[in-house]
C-alpha positions in Angstrom: 78.2 82.9 93.4 81.6 83.0 95.2 84.6 80.9 94.3 85.2 78.1 96.8 88.7 76.6 96.7 87.5 73.6 98.8 84.8 72.5 96.3 85.6 69.2 94.6 87.2 68.9 91.2 84.2 67.0 89.9 81.8 69.8 90.9 84.0 72.3 89.1 84.2 70.1 86.0 80.4 69.7 86.0 79.8 73.5 86.3 82.3 74.2 83.5 80.7 71.6 81.2 84.1 70.3 80.1 85.0 67.7 82.8 86.1 65.0 80.3 88.6 67.1 78.5 90.0 68.7 81.7 90.4 65.3 83.3 92.1 64.0 80.2 94.7 66.8 80.5 95.1 66.2 84.3 94.1 69.8 85.0 92.6 71.0 88.3 90.1 73.7 87.2 90.0 75.8 90.4 93.8 75.9 90.6 94.1 76.7 86.9 91.5 79.5 87.2 93.3 81.1 90.1 96.7 81.0 88.4 95.3 82.5 85.2 93.6 85.3 87.1 96.8 86.0 89.0 98.9 86.0 85.8 96.4 88.2 84.0 96.5 90.8 86.7 100.2 90.6 86.7 100.4 91.4 82.9 98.1 94.5 83.5 100.4 95.8 86.3 103.5 95.0 84.3 102.2 97.2 81.4 102.1 100.1 83.8 105.3 99.3 85.7 107.2 98.8 82.4 106.4 102.3 81.1 103.5 101.0 79.0 106.0 99.1 76.8 103.9 96.5 75.0 107.1 94.6 74.0 107.8 93.9 77.7 104.3 92.5 78.1 104.7 90.4 75.0 107.9 88.9 76.3 106.2 88.1 79.5 103.3 86.5 77.7 105.7 84.2 75.8 107.4 83.2 79.0 104.0 82.5 80.6 103.0 80.4 77.6 106.1 78.3 77.9 105.7 78.0 81.7 102.0 76.9 81.4 103.0 74.4 78.7 105.6 72.9 81.1 103.0 72.8 83.9 100.6 70.8 81.7 103.4 68.5 80.7 104.4 67.8 84.3 100.8 67.3 85.3 100.7 64.2 83.0 103.4 62.5 85.0 102.0 60.2 87.7 103.2 61.0 91.3 104.6 57.5 91.6 107.0 58.3 88.8 107.9 61.6 90.3 108.8 59.8 93.5 111.2 57.5 91.6 112.9 60.4 90.1 113.2 62.4 93.3 116.7 61.4 94.4 118.1 61.4 90.9 116.9 64.9 90.2 118.3 66.0 93.5 121.8 64.5 92.7 121.8 66.1 89.3 121.0 69.5 90.8 123.7 69.2 93.4 126.3 68.2 90.8 125.3 71.1 88.6 125.7 73.5 91.6 129.2 72.1 92.1 129.9 72.7 88.4 128.7 76.3 88.9 131.3 76.9 91.6 134.1 75.3 89.5 133.5 76.9 86.1 130.2 78.8 86.2 129.5 81.9 84.2 129.9 85.2 86.2 127.5 88.0 85.8 126.9 91.1 88.0 129.4 89.9 90.6 127.8 86.5 91.1 128.7 83.1 89.8 125.2 81.4 89.3 125.0 80.2 85.7 126.2 77.4 83.4 126.7 78.6 79.9 126.1 75.9 77.2 126.4 78.3 74.3 122.8 78.4 73.1 121.5 78.2 76.7 122.5 80.0 79.9 121.0 78.1 82.8 120.7 78.7 86.5 120.9 75.2 88.2 119.7 76.6 91.6 116.2 76.7 90.2 116.1 72.9 89.9 116.7 72.7 93.6 113.6 74.6 94.4 111.7 71.5 93.2 114.4 68.8 93.8 114.8 69.6 97.5 111.2 69.2 98.5 110.9 66.1 96.3 114.0 64.5 97.9 113.0 65.4 101.5 109.5 64.1 100.9 111.0 60.9 99.5 113.2 60.4 102.5 110.5 61.1 105.1 107.9 58.9 103.3 110.2 55.8 103.7 109.2 55.5 107.3 105.9 56.1 109.2 105.1 59.7 110.2 105.9 61.8 112.2 109.6 61.4 111.4 112.1 60.0 113.8 115.5 61.6 114.5 117.3 59.8 111.7 114.8 60.9 109.1 114.9 64.5 110.4 118.7 64.5 110.2 118.7 63.1 106.7 116.1 65.8 105.6 118.2 68.6 107.1 121.4 67.3 105.4 119.6 67.1 102.0 118.5 70.7 102.5 121.7 72.2 103.8 124.0 70.8 101.1 122.4 72.8 98.2 121.7 75.8 100.5 125.4 76.2 101.3 126.4 75.8 97.6 123.8 78.4 96.5 124.9 80.8 99.3 128.4 80.6 98.0 127.5 81.9 94.5 126.3 84.2 96.3 122.5 84.1 95.9 120.9 84.7 99.3 117.3 84.9 98.0 117.4 81.5 96.3 119.2 80.0 99.3 116.3 81.2 101.6 113.7 79.7 99.2 115.5 76.3 98.9 116.0 76.2 102.7 112.3 77.0 103.2 111.4 74.2 100.8 113.0 71.6 102.9 111.8 73.1 106.2 108.2 73.2 105.0 108.2 69.5 104.0 109.5 68.7 107.5 106.8 70.9 109.1 104.1 69.1 107.0 105.5 65.8 108.1 104.5 66.5 111.7 107.7 67.8 113.3 107.1 68.1 117.1 107.2 71.5 118.8 110.2 70.4 120.9 112.1 69.6 117.7 111.0 72.9 116.1 112.1 74.9 119.1 115.4 73.0 119.2 116.1 73.7 115.5 115.2 77.4 116.1 117.8 77.6 118.9 120.4 75.9 116.7 119.8 78.5 113.9 120.0 81.3 116.4 123.3 80.0 117.7 124.7 79.8 114.2 123.5 83.3 113.4 126.9 84.9 114.3 128.7 82.5 111.9 126.3 83.4 109.2 126.8 87.1 109.8 130.6 86.8 109.4 130.2 84.6 106.4 128.1 87.2 104.5 129.5 89.6 101.9 129.8 93.3 102.7 126.8 94.2 100.5 124.7 91.5 102.3 125.5 92.9 105.7 124.7 96.4 104.4 121.2 95.1 103.4 120.6 93.9 106.9 121.7 97.2 108.4 119.5 99.1 106.0 116.6 96.9 107.0 117.2 97.9 110.6 117.5 101.7 109.8 116.7 102.7 106.2 117.1 106.4 107.0 120.8 105.9 107.8 121.6 106.1 104.1 118.5 107.5 102.3 120.3 108.1 99.0 122.3 104.9 99.0 121.4 101.5 100.5 118.1 102.7 102.0 116.8 104.3 98.8 114.9 101.3 97.5 113.0 100.7 100.8 112.2 104.4 101.4 110.8 104.9 97.8 108.9 101.7 98.0 107.2 102.8 101.3 106.4 106.2 99.9 104.8 104.6 96.8 102.7 102.2 98.9 101.7 104.9 101.4 100.7 107.3 98.7 98.2 104.9 97.2 95.9 105.3 100.2 92.7 103.2 100.2 91.7 103.2 96.6 95.0 104.1 94.8 95.9 106.6 92.2 94.5 104.5 89.3 96.0 102.2 86.8 98.8 103.9 84.8 98.7 106.9 87.1 101.5 106.0 89.6 103.9 108.9 90.1 106.7 107.2 92.1 107.0 104.5 89.4 106.4 106.6 86.2 108.7 109.4 87.4 111.4 106.7 88.0 111.8 107.3 91.7 111.0 103.6 92.4 113.9 101.3 91.4 113.3 97.7 90.1 109.6 98.6 89.7 108.8 95.9 87.1 110.7 93.1 89.0 111.3 92.8 92.7 109.4 96.0 93.7 106.3 95.6 91.5 104.2 95.2 94.7 104.9 98.9 95.5 103.4 99.7 92.0 100.3 97.8 92.9 100.0 99.6 96.2 100.4 103.0 94.6 98.0 102.5 91.7 95.4 100.2 93.3 95.7 101.2 97.0 94.9 99.1 100.0 91.8 97.7 98.3 93.9 96.4 95.4 96.4 94.9 97.8 93.6 93.1 99.7 92.2 91.8 96.4 95.6 90.5 95.3 96.3 88.8 98.7 92.8 87.2 98.5 93.7 85.7 95.1 97.0 84.4 96.5 95.1 83.0 99.5 92.7 81.2 97.2 95.6 79.5 95.4 97.3 78.6 98.6 94.1 77.1 100.1 93.5 75.1 97.0 97.1 73.7 97.2 96.7 72.8 100.9 93.4 71.0 100.1 95.2 69.0 97.4 97.8 68.1 100.0 95.1 67.1 102.5 93.3 64.8 100.0 96.5 63.1 98.8 96.5 59.4 99.4 100.2 58.7 99.8 102.6 60.3 102.3 105.0 61.4 99.6 102.2 63.1 97.7 100.9 64.8 100.8 104.3 66.0 101.9 105.3 67.2 98.4 102.0 69.0 97.7 102.0 70.7 101.1 105.7 71.7 100.9 105.4 73.2 97.4 102.3 75.2 98.4 103.9 76.6 101.5 107.0 77.6 99.5 104.7 79.6 97.2 103.5 81.3 100.4 107.2 82.0 101.4 107.7 83.7 98.0 104.8 86.0 98.7 105.8 86.6 102.4 109.4 87.4 101.6 108.7 89.7 98.7 105.9 91.7 100.4 108.0 91.8 103.6 111.1 93.3 101.9 109.1 95.7 99.8 107.3 97.1 102.8 110.5 97.2 104.9 109.6 94.3 107.3 112.4 92.1 105.9 115.8 92.7 104.4 116.0 92.9 100.6 117.1 89.5 99.3 116.0 89.7 95.7 112.9 87.4 95.7 110.3 88.3 93.0 106.5 88.6 93.6 105.3 85.2 92.5 103.8 85.1 89.0 103.6 89.0 88.9 107.2 90.2 88.7 108.8 90.4 85.2 111.1 87.5 84.5 110.9 83.9 83.4 113.1 81.8 85.7 111.1 81.8 88.9 107.8 81.7 86.9 108.8 78.5 85.2 109.8 76.9 88.5 106.6 78.0 90.3 104.3 76.7 87.5 106.3 73.5 87.3 105.5 73.1 91.0 101.8 73.7 90.3 102.0 71.0 87.6 103.1 68.6 90.3 100.1 69.7 92.4 97.8 69.0 89.5 99.4 65.6 88.9 98.8 64.7 92.6 95.2 65.8 92.5 94.2 64.3 89.2 95.9 61.0 89.6 94.1 60.2 92.8 92.3 56.9 92.8 88.6 57.6 93.3 87.0 55.5 96.0 
């Protein structure tokens, strides 16, 4: 029997034989199963990409455990309470971004962290959740589709943190935060005339963005246009990634048998470029299976959004789900050379804890929206 992301939660609970306990925990079973399957596959790939170092996998398991615990905790919070907290969380996040610019901790040429002694924290991660929450809150104050005033307020709420994050500089996170606000606007029913108008405005501002970029950021864009112009320098990552994916063929070289990764030709193989490891070891078949798993999770998230009973819940669930899609689209695009390299990890697969915690916190919000629905 195939897995249907559109089947009702009650049907899944009945099949699992544990509906009462899952409902008490405010867990959506199909979404949880999809996330666990994705993370399990990610640990298997990480073991290979991390030179079969079990300590790396153990650290990732610990981070996953903490992230899933946070997801379950957030799932207990009713959406009506999340709505009340939306603007406050947004303001706290923006103030912390300002604090980063004033006296943030510098690392690897970027000023992105606040150091509290026992904790080194990256405030921009808060905005990945706070921006869609705040935009959904503003747009839900009036009937949908939104009017001009609501659209302008939503754009302002999105642009303020995006500009602050871009100044750190952190182009990848800025793209994700911008997409979070835009996706909520799109779900709200933004008309095509407005979409085309906004696209023209963005195109007109492109030269200003270009001249405001750092030298290394411009180099990434030029490398995207012609990776062969500097094959041993800025183009090295993309070229090696394309070689790894292409060498996997249809069925791949087999788990633990990747040569580009194990012989250390492929840089950042356990973080941003782990998708290339999947392509090399599992081939086109493995990539299709992985994308199918991502599709299942995305469809389940969109179904939760469609069944939400309040505009705020619907906008927030849809926005968070589409941001998850943007993570996937940007990472696979940059690894395959279809997009510039901006440092976005493959969601729930790449090694690291920050984005994983944020993503699973977002899925906790989705579970809250689904399981706190009033049954009619």
